[in-house]
Structure formats: structure tokens, C-alpha cells
NUKOL-564995 format. One record per atom (N, C-alpha, C): residue number from 1; x, y, z. Coordinates in pm, 1 decimal. Each point is the difference from the previous one (the first is absolute). Example, Ala and Ser with C-alpha at 12.3 -4.5 7.8 and 13.67 -1.06 7.14 Angstrom:
<rec tigu="1" u="1319.0" v="-569.0" w="780.0"/>
<rec tigu="1" u="-89.0" v="119.0" w="0.0"/>
<rec tigu="1" u="90.0" v="120.0" w="0.0"/>
<rec tigu="2" u="-35.0" v="105.0" w="-72.0"/>
<rec tigu="2" u="82.0" v="119.0" w="6.0"/>
<rec tigu="2" u="-77.0" v="109.0" w="73.0"/>
END
This chain:
<rec tigu="1" u="7514.8" v="9694.4" w="8956.3"/>
<rec tigu="1" u="103.5" v="8.8" w="-70.9"/>
<rec tigu="1" u="2.8" v="-164.2" w="-84.0"/>
<rec tigu="2" u="-4.2" v="30.9" w="-85.6"/>
<rec tigu="2" u="-26.7" v="-183.9" w="-91.5"/>
<rec tigu="2" u="153.9" v="-60.6" w="72.5"/>
<rec tigu="3" u="10.1" v="-142.3" w="11.4"/>
<rec tigu="3" u="60.9" v="-88.5" w="2.7"/>
<rec tigu="3" u="174.7" v="9.4" w="-46.3"/>
<rec tigu="4" u="-41.7" v="44.5" w="-146.1"/>
<rec tigu="4" u="114.9" v="-43.9" w="-118.4"/>
<rec tigu="4" u="58.4" v="155.1" w="3.7"/>
<rec tigu="5" u="-58.5" v="63.9" w="63.0"/>
<rec tigu="5" u="100.1" v="157.0" w="-20.4"/>
<rec tigu="5" u="110.3" v="36.9" w="53.1"/>
<rec tigu="6" u="34.6" v="37.0" w="-107.5"/>
<rec tigu="6" u="160.5" v="73.5" w="42.9"/>
<rec tigu="6" u="2.6" v="87.1" w="117.2"/>
<rec tigu="7" u="144.5" v="127.1" w="13.2"/>
<rec tigu="7" u="3.4" v="74.9" w="106.3"/>
<rec tigu="7" u="108.1" v="3.5" w="82.2"/>
<rec tigu="8" u="53.9" v="97.6" w="55.7"/>
<rec tigu="8" u="81.1" v="38.2" w="97.7"/>
<rec tigu="8" u="-75.4" v="-29.3" w="123.9"/>
<rec tigu="9" u="143.8" v="16.7" w="129.9"/>
<rec tigu="9" u="-64.4" v="-58.2" w="115.4"/>
<rec tigu="9" u="104.6" v="93.0" w="40.4"/>
<rec tigu="10" u="11.3" v="23.7" w="177.3"/>
<rec tigu="10" u="87.8" v="98.7" w="91.7"/>
<rec tigu="10" u="-40.3" v="-64.4" w="106.1"/>
<rec tigu="11" u="84.0" v="-100.6" w="33.9"/>
<rec tigu="11" u="0.6" v="-44.5" w="184.2"/>
<rec tigu="11" u="51.0" v="52.4" w="74.3"/>
<rec tigu="12" u="-74.0" v="33.7" w="115.3"/>
<rec tigu="12" u="113.2" v="105.5" w="92.5"/>
<rec tigu="12" u="15.8" v="-107.5" w="101.7"/>
<rec tigu="13" u="73.4" v="-37.1" w="58.2"/>
<rec tigu="13" u="28.9" v="-48.1" w="139.1"/>
<rec tigu="13" u="75.3" v="24.0" w="76.3"/>
<rec tigu="14" u="32.8" v="-83.3" w="124.2"/>
<rec tigu="14" u="51.0" v="59.8" w="131.2"/>
<rec tigu="14" u="90.4" v="-111.4" w="69.8"/>
<rec tigu="15" u="175.4" v="31.1" w="16.5"/>
<rec tigu="15" u="3.3" v="-133.8" w="54.2"/>
<rec tigu="15" u="45.3" v="83.6" w="127.7"/>
<rec tigu="16" u="-31.0" v="-70.4" w="95.2"/>
<rec tigu="16" u="39.8" v="29.9" w="135.2"/>
<rec tigu="16" u="130.3" v="1.5" w="25.9"/>
<rec tigu="17" u="51.4" v="-75.1" w="-32.1"/>
<rec tigu="17" u="157.6" v="-4.3" w="21.2"/>
<rec tigu="17" u="143.6" v="-35.8" w="-76.7"/>
<rec tigu="18" u="52.1" v="-12.8" w="-8.7"/>
<rec tigu="18" u="146.7" v="19.7" w="-89.3"/>
<rec tigu="18" u="0.0" v="-170.3" w="-54.1"/>
<rec tigu="19" u="21.6" v="-41.4" w="-137.7"/>
<rec tigu="19" u="17.7" v="-109.1" w="-20.3"/>
<rec tigu="19" u="112.0" v="-4.5" w="-134.5"/>
<rec tigu="20" u="40.2" v="-69.5" w="16.7"/>
<rec tigu="20" u="134.4" v="-102.7" w="-108.0"/>
<rec tigu="20" u="-75.1" v="-96.9" w="-40.4"/>
<rec tigu="21" u="-60.5" v="14.2" w="-143.7"/>
<rec tigu="21" u="-33.2" v="-84.0" w="-61.0"/>
<rec tigu="21" u="51.6" v="-35.6" w="-142.3"/>
<rec tigu="22" u="-18.1" v="-169.4" w="-38.3"/>
<rec tigu="22" u="112.7" v="-7.1" w="-112.1"/>
<rec tigu="22" u="-138.2" v="19.4" w="-100.1"/>
<rec tigu="23" u="14.2" v="46.2" w="-105.7"/>
<rec tigu="23" u="-128.6" v="24.3" w="-140.1"/>
<rec tigu="23" u="4.4" v="-66.9" w="-107.4"/>
<rec tigu="24" u="1.9" v="-94.5" w="-5.2"/>
<rec tigu="24" u="12.6" v="-69.9" w="-147.6"/>
<rec tigu="24" u="127.4" v="48.8" w="-22.7"/>
<rec tigu="25" u="40.6" v="27.6" w="-124.4"/>
<rec tigu="25" u="98.8" v="-4.0" w="-66.5"/>
<rec tigu="25" u="93.2" v="156.2" w="26.7"/>
<rec tigu="26" u="-130.3" v="39.1" w="50.7"/>
<rec tigu="26" u="93.8" v="160.3" w="70.8"/>
<rec tigu="26" u="75.8" v="-41.7" w="119.6"/>
<rec tigu="27" u="4.0" v="-89.9" w="78.1"/>
<rec tigu="27" u="79.7" v="-56.0" w="104.5"/>
<rec tigu="27" u="-54.5" v="107.7" w="137.3"/>
<rec tigu="28" u="133.2" v="-29.0" w="54.4"/>
<rec tigu="28" u="-71.2" v="50.7" w="169.4"/>
<rec tigu="28" u="33.3" v="163.0" w="-43.3"/>
<rec tigu="29" u="-149.2" v="81.5" w="111.1"/>
<rec tigu="29" u="-8.0" v="82.0" w="-0.3"/>
<rec tigu="29" u="-43.5" v="57.9" w="141.7"/>
<rec tigu="30" u="36.1" v="108.9" w="40.7"/>
<rec tigu="30" u="-45.3" v="68.6" w="123.6"/>
<rec tigu="30" u="-119.7" v="70.1" w="-34.9"/>
<rec tigu="31" u="-107.0" v="-8.4" w="115.6"/>
<rec tigu="31" u="-122.9" v="54.1" w="-0.5"/>
<rec tigu="31" u="-24.1" v="77.4" w="122.6"/>
<rec tigu="32" u="18.2" v="139.8" w="6.5"/>
<rec tigu="32" u="-14.3" v="100.8" w="132.2"/>
<rec tigu="32" u="-172.8" v="11.0" w="37.4"/>
<rec tigu="33" u="-55.5" v="-4.4" w="156.3"/>
<rec tigu="33" u="-99.0" v="-14.8" w="-2.9"/>
<rec tigu="33" u="-63.1" v="114.9" w="-24.4"/>
<rec tigu="34" u="-140.0" v="-1.1" w="-55.1"/>
<rec tigu="34" u="-59.0" v="149.3" w="-62.0"/>
<rec tigu="34" u="-59.0" v="-55.1" w="-117.5"/>
<rec tigu="35" u="-63.9" v="110.1" w="-75.8"/>
<rec tigu="35" u="-114.3" v="-17.3" w="-83.7"/>
<rec tigu="35" u="68.2" v="-29.2" w="-142.2"/>
<rec tigu="36" u="-63.3" v="-78.7" w="-87.2"/>
<rec tigu="36" u="35.6" v="-48.7" w="-112.7"/>
<rec tigu="36" u="-115.3" v="55.6" w="-117.3"/>
<rec tigu="37" u="40.1" v="28.9" w="-118.7"/>
<rec tigu="37" u="-87.1" v="1.0" w="-123.2"/>
<rec tigu="37" u="40.0" v="-64.0" w="-111.9"/>
<rec tigu="38" u="-75.5" v="-93.7" w="-55.3"/>
<rec tigu="38" u="68.2" v="-84.7" w="-106.6"/>
<rec tigu="38" u="-122.7" v="-21.1" w="-110.0"/>
<rec tigu="39" u="70.5" v="77.2" w="-103.7"/>
<rec tigu="39" u="-98.2" v="-12.4" w="-113.7"/>
<rec tigu="39" u="-4.3" v="-116.5" w="-95.7"/>
<rec tigu="40" u="-93.9" v="-68.3" w="-30.8"/>
<rec tigu="40" u="23.7" v="-96.7" w="-80.3"/>
<rec tigu="40" u="-154.2" v="-5.2" w="-152.7"/>
<rec tigu="41" u="41.6" v="-77.6" w="-58.6"/>
<rec tigu="41" u="-73.4" v="-17.3" w="-111.0"/>
<rec tigu="41" u="-70.3" v="-104.6" w="-17.8"/>
<rec tigu="42" u="-130.7" v="-25.5" w="-86.4"/>
<rec tigu="42" u="-61.6" v="-126.9" w="-1.8"/>
<rec tigu="42" u="-55.0" v="2.5" w="-138.2"/>
<rec tigu="43" u="100.0" v="-17.4" w="-96.0"/>
<rec tigu="43" u="-75.6" v="-51.8" w="-136.6"/>
<rec tigu="43" u="-144.3" v="-11.1" w="-16.7"/>
<rec tigu="44" u="-44.1" v="-102.8" w="81.9"/>
<rec tigu="44" u="-109.1" v="-42.9" w="-8.9"/>
<rec tigu="44" u="-2.1" v="-35.7" w="149.8"/>
<rec tigu="45" u="-131.6" v="-48.0" w="46.7"/>
<rec tigu="45" u="-77.2" v="-26.6" w="147.3"/>
<rec tigu="45" u="53.6" v="46.7" w="86.1"/>
<rec tigu="46" u="11.6" v="131.7" w="15.0"/>
<rec tigu="46" u="19.8" v="82.7" w="67.7"/>
<rec tigu="46" u="-57.6" v="-29.6" w="192.2"/>
<rec tigu="47" u="-145.8" v="-42.7" w="-66.3"/>
<rec tigu="47" u="-38.9" v="-4.3" w="145.0"/>
<rec tigu="47" u="29.4" v="-177.2" w="45.3"/>
<rec tigu="48" u="46.1" v="-22.1" w="-53.0"/>
<rec tigu="48" u="51.1" v="-148.0" w="77.5"/>
<rec tigu="48" u="152.4" v="20.6" w="-11.2"/>
<rec tigu="49" u="76.0" v="62.0" w="-31.8"/>
<rec tigu="49" u="116.0" v="15.8" w="43.7"/>
<rec tigu="49" u="40.2" v="51.8" w="149.7"/>
<rec tigu="50" u="-119.8" v="143.5" w="5.1"/>
<rec tigu="50" u="-25.4" v="26.2" w="111.5"/>
<rec tigu="50" u="-24.2" v="-68.0" w="99.6"/>
<rec tigu="51" u="-63.4" v="-62.1" w="7.2"/>
<rec tigu="51" u="-89.0" v="-130.5" w="106.9"/>
<rec tigu="51" u="183.0" v="-115.7" w="20.0"/>
<rec tigu="52" u="33.6" v="-27.9" w="-107.3"/>
<rec tigu="52" u="102.5" v="-67.4" w="5.1"/>
<rec tigu="52" u="98.6" v="84.4" w="127.8"/>
<rec tigu="53" u="33.1" v="124.2" w="-34.2"/>
<rec tigu="53" u="59.6" v="100.2" w="95.7"/>
<rec tigu="53" u="-39.7" v="-44.6" w="129.8"/>
<rec tigu="54" u="-96.7" v="12.8" w="13.4"/>
<rec tigu="54" u="-96.9" v="1.6" w="147.6"/>
<rec tigu="54" u="9.1" v="-137.8" w="44.2"/>
<rec tigu="55" u="57.6" v="-30.4" w="-72.8"/>
<rec tigu="55" u="39.7" v="-216.2" w="81.7"/>
<rec tigu="55" u="92.8" v="15.6" w="72.7"/>
<rec tigu="56" u="54.1" v="-68.9" w="156.3"/>
<rec tigu="56" u="129.5" v="-15.9" w="45.8"/>
<rec tigu="56" u="-19.5" v="-104.9" w="-53.3"/>
<rec tigu="57" u="-35.1" v="-136.9" w="-11.5"/>
<rec tigu="57" u="65.9" v="-92.7" w="-30.5"/>
<rec tigu="57" u="26.1" v="-32.7" w="-181.7"/>
<rec tigu="58" u="112.5" v="-18.7" w="-74.3"/>
<rec tigu="58" u="-27.6" v="31.2" w="-150.9"/>
<rec tigu="58" u="266.1" v="-59.8" w="-12.1"/>
<rec tigu="59" u="-56.8" v="-74.9" w="-128.2"/>
<rec tigu="59" u="154.6" v="15.5" w="-38.1"/>
<rec tigu="59" u="39.5" v="154.1" w="-4.8"/>
<rec tigu="60" u="103.0" v="12.6" w="0.3"/>
<rec tigu="60" u="62.7" v="106.2" w="-39.5"/>
<rec tigu="60" u="73.1" v="40.0" w="-140.5"/>
<rec tigu="61" u="-81.4" v="43.4" w="-44.6"/>
<rec tigu="61" u="40.8" v="8.2" w="-184.9"/>
<rec tigu="61" u="26.3" v="177.7" w="4.2"/>
<rec tigu="62" u="-47.0" v="76.7" w="3.5"/>
<rec tigu="62" u="24.1" v="139.0" w="-21.7"/>
<rec tigu="62" u="80.8" v="45.1" w="115.8"/>
<rec tigu="63" u="65.6" v="142.4" w="-36.0"/>
<rec tigu="63" u="100.8" v="48.5" w="80.4"/>
<rec tigu="63" u="-61.8" v="28.8" w="163.2"/>
<rec tigu="64" u="-153.1" v="103.9" w="-4.7"/>
<rec tigu="64" u="-62.9" v="48.5" w="100.2"/>
<rec tigu="64" u="-73.2" v="-139.6" w="58.3"/>
<rec tigu="65" u="22.1" v="-143.4" w="0.8"/>
<rec tigu="65" u="-57.3" v="-116.0" w="49.6"/>
<rec tigu="65" u="84.2" v="8.6" w="133.6"/>
<rec tigu="66" u="166.2" v="-6.7" w="-15.4"/>
<rec tigu="66" u="76.5" v="14.1" w="103.8"/>
<rec tigu="66" u="-13.8" v="111.3" w="97.6"/>
<rec tigu="67" u="-54.7" v="105.7" w="-41.8"/>
<rec tigu="67" u="14.5" v="98.9" w="105.6"/>
<rec tigu="67" u="-160.8" v="0.0" w="58.7"/>
<rec tigu="68" u="-105.5" v="-27.7" w="-66.0"/>
<rec tigu="68" u="-91.5" v="-2.8" w="69.1"/>
<rec tigu="68" u="-36.7" v="-145.7" w="115.9"/>
<rec tigu="69" u="89.2" v="-97.8" w="-37.2"/>
<rec tigu="69" u="30.2" v="-105.8" w="86.0"/>
<rec tigu="69" u="2.0" v="45.2" w="149.3"/>
<rec tigu="70" u="49.8" v="174.5" w="30.9"/>
<rec tigu="70" u="10.0" v="17.2" w="111.1"/>
<rec tigu="70" u="-44.8" v="157.2" w="35.6"/>
<rec tigu="71" u="3.3" v="89.3" w="-106.1"/>
<rec tigu="71" u="-87.4" v="117.4" w="22.7"/>
<rec tigu="71" u="-188.2" v="-20.1" w="23.0"/>
<rec tigu="72" u="-15.8" v="89.8" w="65.8"/>
<rec tigu="72" u="-183.4" v="9.5" w="-24.8"/>
<rec tigu="72" u="-47.9" v="83.2" w="-153.6"/>
<rec tigu="73" u="-89.1" v="-71.1" w="-60.9"/>
<rec tigu="73" u="-8.5" v="87.0" w="-151.8"/>
<rec tigu="73" u="-156.5" v="39.9" w="76.4"/>
<rec tigu="74" u="16.8" v="158.3" w="57.4"/>
<rec tigu="74" u="-106.1" v="112.8" w="-6.8"/>
<rec tigu="74" u="-86.7" v="28.0" w="-59.1"/>
<rec tigu="75" u="5.2" v="90.8" w="-163.8"/>
<rec tigu="75" u="-62.7" v="14.7" w="-67.2"/>
<rec tigu="75" u="57.8" v="-22.8" w="-167.5"/>
<rec tigu="76" u="-139.4" v="-8.4" w="-45.8"/>
<rec tigu="76" u="72.2" v="-27.7" w="-128.2"/>
<rec tigu="76" u="-101.9" v="96.7" w="-146.8"/>
<rec tigu="77" u="99.3" v="21.2" w="-57.0"/>
<rec tigu="77" u="-59.8" v="167.4" w="-88.2"/>
<rec tigu="77" u="12.0" v="-93.5" w="-145.2"/>
<rec tigu="78" u="-133.7" v="42.4" w="-84.8"/>
<rec tigu="78" u="19.8" v="-67.1" w="-133.3"/>
<rec tigu="78" u="1.0" v="70.7" w="-119.6"/>
<rec tigu="79" u="52.6" v="-21.1" w="-107.3"/>
<rec tigu="79" u="-63.7" v="120.2" w="-100.9"/>
<rec tigu="79" u="37.1" v="-117.3" w="-160.0"/>
<rec tigu="80" u="-179.4" v="-32.2" w="33.1"/>
<rec tigu="80" u="-44.5" v="-112.5" w="-87.6"/>
<rec tigu="80" u="-2.6" v="47.6" w="-156.9"/>
<rec tigu="81" u="31.7" v="-75.1" w="-87.5"/>
<rec tigu="81" u="52.3" v="60.0" w="-147.4"/>
<rec tigu="81" u="118.0" v="64.8" w="-66.1"/>
<rec tigu="82" u="88.4" v="59.6" w="139.8"/>
<rec tigu="82" u="128.4" v="-11.4" w="-32.2"/>
<rec tigu="82" u="137.6" v="-73.2" w="55.4"/>
<rec tigu="83" u="88.5" v="6.0" w="-110.5"/>
<rec tigu="83" u="95.6" v="-118.0" w="33.2"/>
<rec tigu="83" u="157.8" v="56.1" w="-10.6"/>
<rec tigu="84" u="1.6" v="138.9" w="4.2"/>
<rec tigu="84" u="150.3" v="81.5" w="27.2"/>
<rec tigu="84" u="76.9" v="23.7" w="152.6"/>
<rec tigu="85" u="2.4" v="-166.2" w="22.7"/>
<rec tigu="85" u="76.5" v="17.3" w="171.5"/>
<rec tigu="85" u="125.1" v="119.3" w="-28.2"/>
<rec tigu="86" u="75.6" v="22.3" w="-97.7"/>
<rec tigu="86" u="156.9" v="31.9" w="6.1"/>
<rec tigu="86" u="-39.6" v="124.8" w="15.7"/>
<rec tigu="87" u="-133.6" v="89.9" w="-105.5"/>
<rec tigu="87" u="-19.7" v="135.0" w="18.5"/>
<rec tigu="87" u="-50.8" v="34.9" w="143.6"/>
<rec tigu="88" u="-93.8" v="-99.9" w="90.1"/>
<rec tigu="88" u="-49.2" v="0.8" w="109.6"/>
<rec tigu="88" u="144.9" v="49.0" w="113.5"/>
<rec tigu="89" u="91.9" v="-127.3" w="-9.8"/>
<rec tigu="89" u="128.7" v="2.6" w="81.0"/>
<rec tigu="89" u="61.5" v="116.3" w="16.2"/>
<rec tigu="90" u="-6.6" v="87.0" w="-148.3"/>
<rec tigu="90" u="97.1" v="115.3" w="8.7"/>
<rec tigu="90" u="-69.8" v="114.2" w="36.1"/>
<rec tigu="91" u="-150.5" v="-21.2" w="9.7"/>
<rec tigu="91" u="-56.9" v="147.9" w="38.4"/>
<rec tigu="91" u="15.9" v="-48.1" w="161.4"/>
<rec tigu="92" u="-16.5" v="-105.9" w="58.0"/>
<rec tigu="92" u="34.2" v="11.1" w="118.1"/>
<rec tigu="92" u="147.4" v="45.2" w="32.5"/>
<rec tigu="93" u="78.5" v="-18.1" w="-57.4"/>
<rec tigu="93" u="119.1" v="13.4" w="61.1"/>
<rec tigu="93" u="6.2" v="189.0" w="-48.7"/>
<rec tigu="94" u="-36.1" v="29.9" w="-63.8"/>
<rec tigu="94" u="18.5" v="149.4" w="-55.4"/>
<rec tigu="94" u="-172.2" v="80.2" w="115.7"/>
<rec tigu="95" u="-37.4" v="-55.1" w="13.8"/>
<rec tigu="95" u="-115.8" v="51.4" w="96.6"/>
<rec tigu="95" u="92.8" v="74.7" w="112.4"/>
<rec tigu="96" u="91.5" v="51.8" w="20.7"/>
<rec tigu="96" u="54.8" v="73.4" w="105.8"/>
<rec tigu="96" u="-29.7" v="-58.1" w="165.0"/>
<rec tigu="97" u="-18.6" v="-112.4" w="10.6"/>
<rec tigu="97" u="-19.6" v="-79.8" w="105.7"/>
<rec tigu="97" u="128.6" v="-2.6" w="12.4"/>
<rec tigu="98" u="26.8" v="-30.4" w="172.9"/>
<rec tigu="98" u="197.1" v="-106.6" w="-6.7"/>
<rec tigu="98" u="-43.9" v="-165.5" w="-0.6"/>
<rec tigu="99" u="41.8" v="-30.2" w="-86.7"/>
<rec tigu="99" u="-94.8" v="-109.4" w="-55.0"/>
<rec tigu="99" u="179.9" v="-114.5" w="10.6"/>
<rec tigu="100" u="26.9" v="-130.2" w="11.8"/>
<rec tigu="100" u="168.4" v="-59.9" w="-83.8"/>
<rec tigu="100" u="-73.1" v="-125.6" w="-17.7"/>
<rec tigu="101" u="101.2" v="-51.3" w="-116.4"/>
<rec tigu="101" u="-68.5" v="-89.5" w="-52.1"/>
<rec tigu="101" u="114.0" v="-107.2" w="69.7"/>
<rec tigu="102" u="-62.4" v="-72.2" w="99.1"/>
<rec tigu="102" u="96.5" v="-83.3" w="89.9"/>
<rec tigu="102" u="70.6" v="-166.6" w="-47.5"/>
<rec tigu="103" u="-80.3" v="-2.5" w="-109.8"/>
<rec tigu="103" u="64.1" v="-128.6" w="-70.4"/>
<rec tigu="103" u="13.5" v="-8.3" w="-160.5"/>
<rec tigu="104" u="82.5" v="75.8" w="-6.0"/>
<rec tigu="104" u="19.4" v="30.5" w="-185.0"/>
<rec tigu="104" u="-3.2" v="-167.4" w="-104.3"/>
<rec tigu="105" u="-115.0" v="45.2" w="-90.4"/>
<rec tigu="105" u="-77.5" v="-117.9" w="-52.2"/>
<rec tigu="105" u="-86.0" v="-89.1" w="42.7"/>
<rec tigu="106" u="-40.4" v="78.1" w="107.4"/>
<rec tigu="106" u="-151.2" v="-81.6" w="95.5"/>
<rec tigu="106" u="-110.7" v="57.7" w="-108.8"/>
<rec tigu="107" u="-26.9" v="-116.8" w="-84.0"/>
<rec tigu="107" u="-146.9" v="0.9" w="-59.9"/>
<rec tigu="107" u="28.3" v="99.1" w="-126.0"/>
<rec tigu="108" u="111.7" v="-16.7" w="-38.5"/>
<rec tigu="108" u="17.2" v="59.5" w="-75.8"/>
<rec tigu="108" u="119.2" v="-53.7" w="-113.1"/>
<rec tigu="109" u="-8.9" v="-137.7" w="19.6"/>
<rec tigu="109" u="102.3" v="-69.3" w="-64.1"/>
<rec tigu="109" u="-14.2" v="-27.9" w="-189.9"/>
<rec tigu="110" u="-103.5" v="53.7" w="-0.7"/>
<rec tigu="110" u="-54.2" v="-35.3" w="-164.0"/>
<rec tigu="110" u="7.3" v="162.4" w="-48.9"/>
<rec tigu="111" u="66.7" v="70.3" w="48.1"/>
<rec tigu="111" u="-23.2" v="162.9" w="-30.7"/>
<rec tigu="111" u="165.0" v="35.6" w="-13.0"/>
<rec tigu="112" u="-24.9" v="160.8" w="6.5"/>
<rec tigu="112" u="117.0" v="81.8" w="47.4"/>
<rec tigu="112" u="-22.1" v="75.0" w="96.4"/>
<rec tigu="113" u="-119.0" v="-22.8" w="76.9"/>
<rec tigu="113" u="-15.1" v="96.0" w="125.0"/>
<rec tigu="113" u="98.5" v="-72.8" w="84.7"/>
<rec tigu="114" u="52.2" v="135.1" w="114.1"/>
<rec tigu="114" u="86.1" v="-70.6" w="79.3"/>
<rec tigu="114" u="-123.7" v="-120.8" w="121.3"/>
<rec tigu="115" u="-86.5" v="90.3" w="15.6"/>
<rec tigu="115" u="-60.6" v="-79.8" w="70.0"/>
<rec tigu="115" u="-159.1" v="17.8" w="21.6"/>
<rec tigu="116" u="-77.0" v="-90.4" w="28.4"/>
<rec tigu="116" u="-196.9" v="13.4" w="25.1"/>
<rec tigu="116" u="-13.5" v="-8.4" w="145.6"/>
<rec tigu="117" u="77.8" v="-4.5" w="84.4"/>
<rec tigu="117" u="-33.8" v="15.4" w="120.1"/>
<rec tigu="117" u="61.1" v="129.6" w="84.4"/>
<rec tigu="118" u="-30.5" v="40.6" w="92.9"/>
<rec tigu="118" u="12.5" v="131.8" w="39.3"/>
<rec tigu="118" u="-12.5" v="12.8" w="156.7"/>
<rec tigu="119" u="73.1" v="22.4" w="58.8"/>
<rec tigu="119" u="28.5" v="39.6" w="164.3"/>
<rec tigu="119" u="-53.2" v="119.2" w="13.0"/>
<rec tigu="120" u="-49.5" v="29.1" w="90.9"/>
<rec tigu="120" u="-46.7" v="119.6" w="32.7"/>
<rec tigu="120" u="43.9" v="56.2" w="182.5"/>
<rec tigu="121" u="86.6" v="71.9" w="18.7"/>
<rec tigu="121" u="26.2" v="59.4" w="99.8"/>
<rec tigu="121" u="-88.8" v="65.5" w="70.6"/>
<rec tigu="122" u="-29.6" v="6.3" w="56.6"/>
<rec tigu="122" u="-88.6" v="118.1" w="117.3"/>
<rec tigu="122" u="-137.8" v="58.7" w="-96.5"/>
<rec tigu="123" u="-38.7" v="-39.6" w="-83.2"/>
<rec tigu="123" u="-77.6" v="101.4" w="-98.3"/>
<rec tigu="123" u="-106.5" v="-86.7" w="-17.3"/>
<rec tigu="124" u="-52.4" v="-118.3" w="110.7"/>
<rec tigu="124" u="-107.8" v="-70.3" w="-63.8"/>
<rec tigu="124" u="-129.3" v="59.0" w="-6.6"/>
<rec tigu="125" u="-33.6" v="84.5" w="-3.0"/>
<rec tigu="125" u="-157.0" v="98.6" w="12.6"/>
<rec tigu="125" u="3.6" v="53.7" w="-111.4"/>
<rec tigu="126" u="102.9" v="6.4" w="-100.5"/>
<rec tigu="126" u="-18.0" v="-2.1" w="-148.6"/>
<rec tigu="126" u="-46.7" v="-98.2" w="-88.5"/>
<rec tigu="127" u="57.2" v="-94.7" w="61.3"/>
<rec tigu="127" u="-38.3" v="-80.2" w="-106.6"/>
<rec tigu="127" u="-137.6" v="-2.5" w="-54.6"/>
<rec tigu="128" u="-105.4" v="41.0" w="63.2"/>
<rec tigu="128" u="-143.0" v="-3.7" w="-66.4"/>
<rec tigu="128" u="-10.0" v="94.9" w="-89.6"/>
<rec tigu="129" u="47.8" v="119.0" w="4.6"/>
<rec tigu="129" u="40.1" v="128.6" w="-98.7"/>
<rec tigu="129" u="55.7" v="-86.0" w="-93.4"/>
<rec tigu="130" u="137.8" v="-38.6" w="-4.9"/>
<rec tigu="130" u="91.1" v="-41.8" w="-104.0"/>
<rec tigu="130" u="-98.2" v="-96.7" w="-76.2"/>
<rec tigu="131" u="-43.0" v="-54.9" w="44.2"/>
<rec tigu="131" u="-106.3" v="-130.0" w="-92.8"/>
<rec tigu="131" u="-93.8" v="73.9" w="-29.3"/>
<rec tigu="132" u="-65.3" v="69.9" w="20.9"/>
<rec tigu="132" u="-132.5" v="47.3" w="-72.0"/>
<rec tigu="132" u="39.4" v="108.3" w="-53.2"/>
<rec tigu="133" u="121.6" v="41.1" w="-27.6"/>
<rec tigu="133" u="39.3" v="134.8" w="-76.1"/>
<rec tigu="133" u="25.4" v="-61.7" w="-148.6"/>
<rec tigu="134" u="72.1" v="-158.4" w="14.9"/>
<rec tigu="134" u="39.3" v="-83.8" w="-92.8"/>
<rec tigu="134" u="-126.0" v="-73.1" w="-128.4"/>
<rec tigu="135" u="-102.9" v="24.1" w="74.9"/>
<rec tigu="135" u="-125.8" v="-55.7" w="-53.6"/>
<rec tigu="135" u="-43.0" v="-96.9" w="68.6"/>
<rec tigu="136" u="46.1" v="-59.8" w="86.2"/>
<rec tigu="136" u="-43.8" v="-113.9" w="66.7"/>
<rec tigu="136" u="-128.0" v="-28.1" w="96.7"/>
<rec tigu="137" u="-62.7" v="-74.4" w="18.7"/>
<rec tigu="137" u="-100.7" v="-5.6" w="93.6"/>
<rec tigu="137" u="-9.9" v="-142.5" w="90.2"/>
<rec tigu="138" u="-22.2" v="97.1" w="107.7"/>
<rec tigu="138" u="33.4" v="-133.3" w="148.3"/>
<rec tigu="138" u="-88.3" v="-95.0" w="-37.8"/>
<rec tigu="139" u="44.1" v="-151.7" w="-3.4"/>
<rec tigu="139" u="-112.5" v="-91.2" w="-8.9"/>
<rec tigu="139" u="9.6" v="-87.2" w="127.6"/>
<rec tigu="140" u="78.5" v="19.7" w="87.1"/>
<rec tigu="140" u="57.5" v="-96.1" w="130.2"/>
<rec tigu="140" u="51.4" v="127.6" w="102.7"/>
<rec tigu="141" u="-71.8" v="-38.1" w="139.8"/>
<rec tigu="141" u="83.1" v="79.4" w="67.2"/>
<rec tigu="141" u="38.7" v="-176.8" w="124.0"/>
<rec tigu="142" u="54.6" v="28.0" w="103.1"/>
<rec tigu="142" u="64.6" v="-120.0" w="42.6"/>
<rec tigu="142" u="-140.0" v="-9.7" w="103.6"/>
<rec tigu="143" u="-49.7" v="-153.4" w="-31.6"/>
<rec tigu="143" u="-65.9" v="-92.0" w="80.1"/>
<rec tigu="143" u="-165.5" v="35.3" w="-61.1"/>
<rec tigu="144" u="59.8" v="37.8" w="-136.1"/>
<rec tigu="144" u="-111.6" v="3.7" w="-96.4"/>
<rec tigu="144" u="27.5" v="-97.0" w="-114.5"/>
<rec tigu="145" u="-101.7" v="-83.2" w="-33.4"/>
<rec tigu="145" u="18.9" v="-122.2" w="-119.8"/>
<rec tigu="145" u="-4.0" v="78.0" w="-145.8"/>
<rec tigu="146" u="-2.4" v="-47.1" w="-144.2"/>
<rec tigu="146" u="7.4" v="75.7" w="-101.3"/>
<rec tigu="146" u="-147.3" v="24.3" w="-73.2"/>
END
């Protein structure tokens, strides 16, 4: 993947216990223990963005940075060249899986989506199928480097 490529990415995270976090200007929010899926976009430098998400030590800039301080990043899926994260978020919500948007506005402060963060309750094994069906390819699983 060229260093300046654009694209979408999906982060699959596991939060081992419930946390109440302050998420930037969104304020305090409760995150239940379980699996989370986050849809993000890099207009350029996709690989650099993903490497940043993998780092534990960083300034909190994006909403996802606050959650990644506590959640384990398990998988990364990408869709190079595609930058419409809102349609991907809408497809996740309409896929028929039991998902919830735990924090309204999370990752979606620059659009009209309810959220770009989704909580999966008891359907973790369906996440790879969902990502593949949306046209994403896995580039990292827990323990791998980019």
C-alpha cells in the first residue's frame, strides 16, 4: 500500500471491563465490557494512521484515542481508496446484527451519522463475516504488526 493512500478502516476492539470515560468534547460516556467496532477514514496516509492507532503512547486527538487507552485492538480491516465511512456505518447498522451505538457522535462529529462506533453483544464470531461482506480485507490480527 503506497504511503499516501486513502481508505477506510475498521478497528475491532475488546474491552475487558466496563469503563466510564471522558471522550473529548462528547463528555463522559459508559462503555460496557465487550467487542467494539469502529469505522474510520484516512484521506491520506492510511498506513500511518493505523500505526498511530496501534501505539499505546500518544496524545488523545480523535474520539477513538480515548477508547484505545483501555481497549485491546484485536483486528484491523481496510478498504483502500474508499472514503465514504458514513455509508459503511449505515450498512453495519442495517446488517441485521444486534449492534448498538453506545456513544452518540463518537467518530461522527463531522457528519450526520449517529455514531461510527458500534457495540456487539454476543455476536463476536460474526465480525469477520461482516467486514468481508462490506468489502474490507484484514491487515492485522492481534499480535501481528502492520
